[in-house]
N, CA, C and O atoms as a printed pandas DataFrame, in Angstrom:
     atom_number atom_name residue_name chain_id  residue_number  x_coord  y_coord  z_coord
0              1         N          MET        A               1  -11.873    5.326    3.296
1              2        CA          MET        A               1  -10.435    5.101    3.273
2              3         C          MET        A               1  -10.159    3.818    2.484
3              4         O          MET        A               1  -10.916    2.850    2.555
4              5         N          THR        A               2   -9.096    3.836    1.759
5              6        CA          THR        A               2   -8.783    2.700    0.900
6              7         C          THR        A               2   -7.666    1.831    1.465
7              8         O          THR        A               2   -7.163    0.936    0.784
8              9         N          ILE        A               3   -7.282    2.095    2.705
9             10        CA          ILE        A               3   -6.257    1.292    3.368
10            11         C          ILE        A               3   -6.872    0.693    4.620
11            12         O          ILE        A               3   -7.483    1.394    5.426
12            13         N          ARG        A               4   -6.700   -0.622    4.772
13            14        CA          ARG        A               4   -7.250   -1.283    5.960
14            15         C          ARG        A               4   -6.341   -2.429    6.371
15            16         O          ARG        A               4   -5.611   -2.994    5.557
16            17         N          ARG        A               5   -6.404   -2.754    7.644
17            18        CA          ARG        A               5   -5.666   -3.902    8.157
18            19         C          ARG        A               5   -6.662   -5.025    8.410
19            20         O          ARG        A               5   -7.665   -4.839    9.099
20            21         N          ALA        A               6   -6.372   -6.184    7.845
21            22        CA          ALA        A               6   -7.230   -7.355    8.032
22            23         C          ALA        A               6   -6.937   -8.002    9.386
23            24         O          ALA        A               6   -5.948   -7.669   10.038
24            25         N          ASP        A               7   -7.785   -8.910    9.794
25            26        CA          ASP        A               7   -7.616   -9.607   11.070
26            27         C          ASP        A               7   -6.296  -10.376   11.151
27            28         O          ASP        A               7   -5.743  -10.559   12.235
28            29         N          ASP        A               8   -5.798  -10.824    9.998
29            30        CA          ASP        A               8   -4.536  -11.568    9.992
30            31         C          ASP        A               8   -3.305  -10.651    9.975
31            32         O          ASP        A               8   -2.176  -11.139    9.929
32            33         N          GLY        A               9   -3.515   -9.331   10.010
33            34        CA          GLY        A               9   -2.424   -8.367   10.045
34            35         C          GLY        A               9   -2.019   -7.810    8.697
35            36         O          GLY        A               9   -1.235   -6.863    8.630
36            37         N          THR        A              10   -2.539   -8.377    7.625
37            38        CA          THR        A              10   -2.203   -7.894    6.286
38            39         C          THR        A              10   -2.791   -6.506    6.068
39            40         O          THR        A              10   -3.948   -6.252    6.404
40            41         N          ILE        A              11   -1.992   -5.616    5.506
41            42        CA          ILE        A              11   -2.458   -4.274    5.153
42            43         C          ILE        A              11   -2.910   -4.327    3.702
43            44         O          ILE        A              11   -2.142   -4.700    2.816
44            45         N          HIS        A              12   -4.160   -3.951    3.466
45            46        CA          HIS        A              12   -4.728   -3.984    2.115
46            47         C          HIS        A              12   -4.869   -2.565    1.576
47            48         O          HIS        A              12   -5.393   -1.684    2.257
48            49         N          LEU        A              13   -4.401   -2.351    0.352
49            50        CA          LEU        A              13   -4.606   -1.096   -0.359
50            51         C          LEU        A              13   -5.631   -1.381   -1.446
51            52         O          LEU        A              13   -5.438   -2.269   -2.276
52            53         N          GLU        A              14   -6.719   -0.622   -1.434
53            54        CA          GLU        A              14   -7.827   -0.891   -2.355
54            55         C          GLU        A              14   -8.301    0.392   -3.003
55            56         O          GLU        A              14   -8.337    1.445   -2.365
56            57         N          GLY        A              15   -8.661    0.304   -4.259
57            58        CA          GLY        A              15   -9.217    1.453   -4.958
58            59         C          GLY        A              15   -8.165    2.445   -5.390
59            60         O          GLY        A              15   -7.074    2.059   -5.810
60            61         N          ALA        A              16   -8.489    3.741   -5.289
61            62        CA          ALA        A              16   -7.636    4.800   -5.840
62            63         C          ALA        A              16   -6.424    5.129   -4.968
63            64         O          ALA        A              16   -5.405    5.549   -5.518
64            65         N          CYS        A              17   -6.471    4.968   -3.668
65            66        CA          CYS        A              17   -5.374    5.294   -2.741
66            67         C          CYS        A              17   -4.830    6.709   -2.976
67            68         O          CYS        A              17   -3.722    6.869   -3.486
68            69         N          PRO        A              18   -5.603    7.729   -2.607
69            70        CA          PRO        A              18   -5.183    9.123   -2.801
70            71         C          PRO        A              18   -4.093    9.528   -1.812
71            72         O          PRO        A              18   -3.710    8.752   -0.936
72            73         N          VAL        A              19   -3.605   10.749   -1.967
73            74        CA          VAL        A              19   -2.518   11.263   -1.126
74            75         C          VAL        A              19   -2.882   11.207    0.359
75            76         O          VAL        A              19   -1.998   11.030    1.196
76            77         N          GLU        A              20   -4.136   11.350    0.694
77            78        CA          GLU        A              20   -4.561   11.321    2.098
78            79         C          GLU        A              20   -4.307    9.966    2.757
79            80         O          GLU        A              20   -4.305    9.868    3.985
80            81         N          ASP        A              21   -4.095    8.928    1.964
81            82        CA          ASP        A              21   -3.844    7.598    2.518
82            83         C          ASP        A              21   -2.382    7.371    2.883
83            84         O          ASP        A              21   -2.065    6.376    3.534
84            85         N          ALA        A              22   -1.486    8.266    2.484
85            86        CA          ALA        A              22   -0.063    8.078    2.762
86            87         C          ALA        A              22    0.216    8.071    4.259
87            88         O          ALA        A              22    0.941    7.202    4.745
88            89         N          GLU        A              23   -0.340    9.013    4.990
89            90        CA          GLU        A              23   -0.091    9.102    6.438
90            91         C          GLU        A              23   -0.650    7.897    7.193
91            92         O          GLU        A              23    0.072    7.311    7.999
92            93         N          PRO        A              24   -1.922    7.499    6.964
93            94        CA          PRO        A              24   -2.410    6.296    7.658
94            95         C          PRO        A              24   -1.605    5.046    7.303
95            96         O          PRO        A              24   -1.390    4.186    8.158
96            97         N          LEU        A              25   -1.160    4.939    6.055
97            98        CA          LEU        A              25   -0.325    3.805    5.663
98            99         C          LEU        A              25    0.985    3.825    6.433
99           100         O          LEU        A              25    1.428    2.791    6.933
100          101         N          LEU        A              26    1.600    4.974    6.532
101          102        CA          LEU        A              26    2.844    5.102    7.287
102          103         C          LEU        A              26    2.641    4.692    8.739
103          104         O          LEU        A              26    3.472    3.974    9.295
104          105         N          GLN        A              27    1.567    5.128    9.356
105          106        CA          GLN        A              27    1.286    4.774   10.747
106          107         C          GLN        A              27    1.130    3.264   10.916
107          108         O          GLN        A              27    1.639    2.692   11.880
108          109         N          LEU        A              28    0.431    2.617    9.987
109          110        CA          LEU        A              28    0.263    1.164   10.053
110          111         C          LEU        A              28    1.610    0.457    9.901
111          112         O          LEU        A              28    1.897   -0.502   10.618
112          113         N          LEU        A              29    2.425    0.930    8.974
113          114        CA          LEU        A              29    3.731    0.300    8.751
114          115         C          LEU        A              29    4.687    0.534    9.915
115          116         O          LEU        A              29    5.498   -0.336   10.232
116          117         N          LEU        A              30    4.602    1.697   10.554
117          118        CA          LEU        A              30    5.431    1.953   11.731
118          119         C          LEU        A              30    5.001    1.088   12.911
119          120         O          LEU        A              30    5.835    0.615   13.683
120          121         N          ALA        A              31    3.693    0.887   13.044
121          122        CA          ALA        A              31    3.169    0.084   14.149
122          123         C          ALA        A              31    3.502   -1.396   13.992
123          124         O          ALA        A              31    3.733   -2.091   14.981
124          125         N          SER        A              32    3.527   -1.873   12.762
125          126        CA          SER        A              32    3.865   -3.278   12.520
126          127         C          SER        A              32    4.612   -3.401   11.193
127          128         O          SER        A              32    4.022   -3.710   10.157
128          129         N          PRO        A              33    5.925   -3.152   11.247
129          130        CA          PRO        A              33    6.739   -3.108   10.029
130          131         C          PRO        A              33    6.828   -4.419    9.256
131          132         O          PRO        A              33    7.163   -4.408    8.071
132          133         N          LYS        A              34    6.542   -5.524    9.886
133          134        CA          LYS        A              34    6.624   -6.830    9.212
134          135         C          LYS        A              34    5.297   -7.247    8.576
135          136         O          LYS        A              34    5.207   -8.326    7.990
136          137         N          SER        A              35    4.271   -6.408    8.686
137          138        CA          SER        A              35    2.972   -6.753    8.114
138          139         C          SER        A              35    3.059   -6.836    6.601
139          140         O          SER        A              35    3.628   -5.954    5.959
140          141         N          PRO        A              36    2.491   -7.902    6.023
141          142        CA          PRO        A              36    2.453   -7.961    4.570
142          143         C          PRO        A              36    1.511   -6.888    4.025
143          144         O          PRO        A              36    0.530   -6.525    4.672
144          145         N          VAL        A              37    1.819   -6.390    2.837
145          146        CA          VAL        A              37    0.999   -5.369    2.188
146          147         C          VAL        A              37    0.485   -5.952    0.878
147          148         O          VAL        A              37    1.269   -6.315    0.001
148          149         N          ASP        A              38   -0.834   -6.039    0.751
149          150        CA          ASP        A              38   -1.461   -6.543   -0.473
150          151         C          ASP        A              38   -2.006   -5.355   -1.251
151          152         O          ASP        A              38   -2.905   -4.655   -0.784
152          153         N          TRP        A              39   -1.453   -5.133   -2.448
153          154        CA          TRP        A              39   -1.922   -4.008   -3.249
154          155         C          TRP        A              39   -2.528   -4.453   -4.571
155          156         O          TRP        A              39   -2.598   -3.675   -5.522
156          157         N          SER        A              40   -2.962   -5.700   -4.627
157          158        CA          SER        A              40   -3.523   -6.230   -5.867
158          159         C          SER        A              40   -4.833   -5.543   -6.264
159          160         O          SER        A              40   -5.217   -5.581   -7.433
160          161         N          GLN        A              41   -5.516   -4.922   -5.312
161          162        CA          GLN        A              41   -6.767   -4.211   -5.613
162          163         C          GLN        A              41   -6.582   -2.699   -5.688
163          164         O          GLN        A              41   -7.557   -1.960   -5.832
164          165         N          CYS        A              42   -5.344   -2.238   -5.592
165          166        CA          CYS        A              42   -5.044   -0.808   -5.645
166          167         C          CYS        A              42   -4.955   -0.379   -7.105
167          168         O          CYS        A              42   -4.096   -0.858   -7.846
168          169         N          GLN        A              43   -5.840    0.520   -7.517
169          170        CA          GLN        A              43   -5.938    0.836   -8.936
170          171         C          GLN        A              43   -5.217    2.098   -9.368
171          172         O          GLN        A              43   -4.788    2.177  -10.519
172          173         N          LYS        A              44   -5.067    3.064   -8.525
173          174        CA          LYS        A              44   -4.355    4.295   -8.876
174          175         C          LYS        A              44   -3.699    4.871   -7.625
175          176         O          LYS        A              44   -4.196    5.846   -7.061
176          177         N          PRO        A              45   -2.592    4.280   -7.189
177          178        CA          PRO        A              45   -1.965    4.807   -5.979
178          179         C          PRO        A              45   -1.294    6.155   -6.252
179          180         O          PRO        A              45   -0.612    6.333   -7.262
180          181         N          HIS        A              46   -1.499    7.084   -5.347
181          182        CA          HIS        A              46   -0.807    8.373   -5.436
182          183         C          HIS        A              46    0.678    8.111   -5.219
183          184         O          HIS        A              46    1.043    7.168   -4.517
184          185         N          THR        A              47    1.522    8.918   -5.802
185          186        CA          THR        A              47    2.961    8.718   -5.653
186          187         C          THR        A              47    3.398    8.772   -4.190
187          188         O          THR        A              47    4.374    8.119   -3.821
188          189         N          ALA        A              48    2.701    9.529   -3.355
189          190        CA          ALA        A              48    3.044    9.585   -1.934
190          191         C          ALA        A              48    2.846    8.215   -1.277
191          192         O          ALA        A              48    3.625    7.827   -0.407
192          193         N          VAL        A              49    1.823    7.494   -1.684
193          194        CA          VAL        A              49    1.565    6.151   -1.148
194          195         C          VAL        A              49    2.689    5.213   -1.577
195          196         O          VAL        A              49    3.186    4.429   -0.768
196          197         N          VAL        A              50    3.089    5.287   -2.833
197          198        CA          VAL        A              50    4.183    4.458   -3.333
198          199         C          VAL        A              50    5.484    4.817   -2.617
199          200         O          VAL        A              50    6.268    3.931   -2.279
200          201         N          GLN        A              51    5.715    6.096   -2.386
201          202        CA          GLN        A              51    6.924    6.530   -1.691
202          203         C          GLN        A              51    6.970    6.015   -0.261
203          204         O          GLN        A              51    8.037    5.635    0.221
204          205         N          VAL        A              52    5.840    5.996    0.422
205          206        CA          VAL        A              52    5.794    5.462    1.784
206          207         C          VAL        A              52    6.167    3.983    1.767
207          208         O          VAL        A              52    6.944    3.527    2.605
208          209         N          LEU        A              53    5.620    3.240    0.821
209          210        CA          LEU        A              53    5.948    1.819    0.717
210          211         C          LEU        A              53    7.443    1.624    0.494
211          212         O          LEU        A              53    8.072    0.778    1.130
212          213         N          MET        A              54    8.001    2.414   -0.413
213          214        CA          MET        A              54    9.420    2.287   -0.728
214          215         C          MET        A              54   10.296    2.700    0.452
215          216         O          MET        A              54   11.269    2.015    0.768
216          217         N          ALA        A              55    9.966    3.793    1.096
217          218        CA          ALA        A              55   10.762    4.288    2.222
218          219         C          ALA        A              55   10.710    3.331    3.410
219          220         O          ALA        A              55   11.684    3.191    4.149
220          221         N          ALA        A              56    9.568    2.678    3.586
221          222        CA          ALA        A              56    9.410    1.743    4.699
222          223         C          ALA        A              56   10.061    0.393    4.404
223          224         O          ALA        A              56   10.197   -0.446    5.294
224          225         N          GLY        A              57   10.459    0.192    3.156
225          226        CA          GLY        A              57   11.049   -1.090    2.789
226          227         C          GLY        A              57   10.026   -2.196    2.643
227          228         O          GLY        A              57   10.375   -3.376    2.644
228          229         N          ALA        A              58    8.758   -1.819    2.516
229          230        CA          ALA        A              58    7.692   -2.804    2.365
230          231         C          ALA        A              58    7.738   -3.389    0.954
231          232         O          ALA        A              58    7.918   -2.667   -0.027
232          233         N          VAL        A              59    7.573   -4.698    0.872
233          234        CA          VAL        A              59    7.514   -5.368   -0.420
234          235         C          VAL        A              59    6.087   -5.877   -0.583
235          236         O          VAL        A              59    5.725   -6.908   -0.016
236          237         N          PRO        A              60    5.267   -5.148   -1.366
237          238        CA          PRO        A              60    3.877   -5.550   -1.522
238          239         C          PRO        A              60    3.753   -6.917   -2.181
239          240         O          PRO        A              60    4.558   -7.284   -3.037
240          241         N          THR        A              61    2.739   -7.659   -1.773
241          242        CA          THR        A              61    2.475   -8.964   -2.366
242          243         C          THR        A              61    1.540   -8.805   -3.546
243          244         O          THR        A              61    0.667   -7.937   -3.556
244          245         N          GLY        A              62    1.732   -9.643   -4.521
245          246        CA          GLY        A              62    0.896   -9.621   -5.712
246          247         C          GLY        A              62    1.199   -8.429   -6.595
247          248         O          GLY        A              62    1.852   -7.478   -6.165
248          249         N          PRO        A              63    0.730   -8.478   -7.817
249          250        CA          PRO        A              63    0.929   -7.338   -8.715
250          251         C          PRO        A              63    0.006   -6.188   -8.321
251          252         O          PRO        A              63   -1.105   -6.408   -7.839
252          253         N          CYS        A              64    0.471   -4.984   -8.527
253          254        CA          CYS        A              64   -0.371   -3.811   -8.274
254          255         C          CYS        A              64   -1.531   -3.820   -9.259
255          256         O          CYS        A              64   -1.367   -4.222  -10.410
256          257         N          GLY        A              65   -2.688   -3.384   -8.817
257          258        CA          GLY        A              65   -3.858   -3.304   -9.681
258          259         C          GLY        A              65   -3.733   -2.237  -10.752
259          260         O          GLY        A              65   -4.517   -2.228  -11.700
260          261         N          ASP        A              66   -2.774   -1.345  -10.625
261          262        CA          ASP        A              66   -2.509   -0.307  -11.623
262          263         C          ASP        A              66   -1.461   -0.855  -12.590
263          264         O          ASP        A              66   -0.331   -1.129  -12.187
264          265         N          GLY        A              67   -1.827   -1.015  -13.849
265          266        CA          GLY        A              67   -0.940   -1.598  -14.845
266          267         C          GLY        A              67    0.373   -0.866  -15.007
267          268         O          GLY        A              67    1.419   -1.496  -15.167
268          269         N          TRP        A              68    0.336    0.468  -14.967
269          270        CA          TRP        A              68    1.558    1.246  -15.140
270          271         C          TRP        A              68    2.519    1.005  -13.979
271          272         O          TRP        A              68    3.715    0.797  -14.184
272          273         N          ILE        A              69    1.988    1.036  -12.768
273          274        CA          ILE        A              69    2.818    0.787  -11.583
274          275         C          ILE        A              69    3.354   -0.640  -11.615
275          276         O          ILE        A              69    4.531   -0.866  -11.336
276          277         N          ALA        A              70    2.503   -1.602  -11.952
277          278        CA          ALA        A              70    2.934   -3.001  -12.000
278          279         C          ALA        A              70    4.072   -3.184  -12.998
279          280         O          ALA        A              70    4.976   -3.989  -12.775
280          281         N          LYS        A              71    4.028   -2.446  -14.084
281          282        CA          LYS        A              71    5.064   -2.566  -15.112
282          283         C          LYS        A              71    6.387   -1.965  -14.654
283          284         O          LYS        A              71    7.446   -2.529  -14.926
284          285         N          TRP        A              72    6.342   -0.834  -13.965
285          286        CA          TRP        A              72    7.566   -0.107  -13.646
286          287         C          TRP        A              72    8.142   -0.383  -12.265
287          288         O          TRP        A              72    9.311   -0.083  -12.023
288          289         N          LEU        A              73    7.364   -0.940  -11.362
289          290        CA          LEU        A              73    7.939   -1.240  -10.035
290          291         C          LEU        A              73    8.103   -2.729   -9.927
291          292         O          LEU        A              73    8.568   -3.225   -8.901
């Protein structure tokens, strides 16, 4: 899995972040909506993952590791 919660509560998105990661990400964000989301190591997020972030109102910290996403979001 490419989504994990660190000991400090930060949710990290790492690697490809396929569609299967959308549901676990949603569960983490519902459980702690104020958790920071670090996506600097996320290289190819599926659109479902991006949609979950947007729908939850999460503002990821740092630039996305995917250049196209970083440019357009």
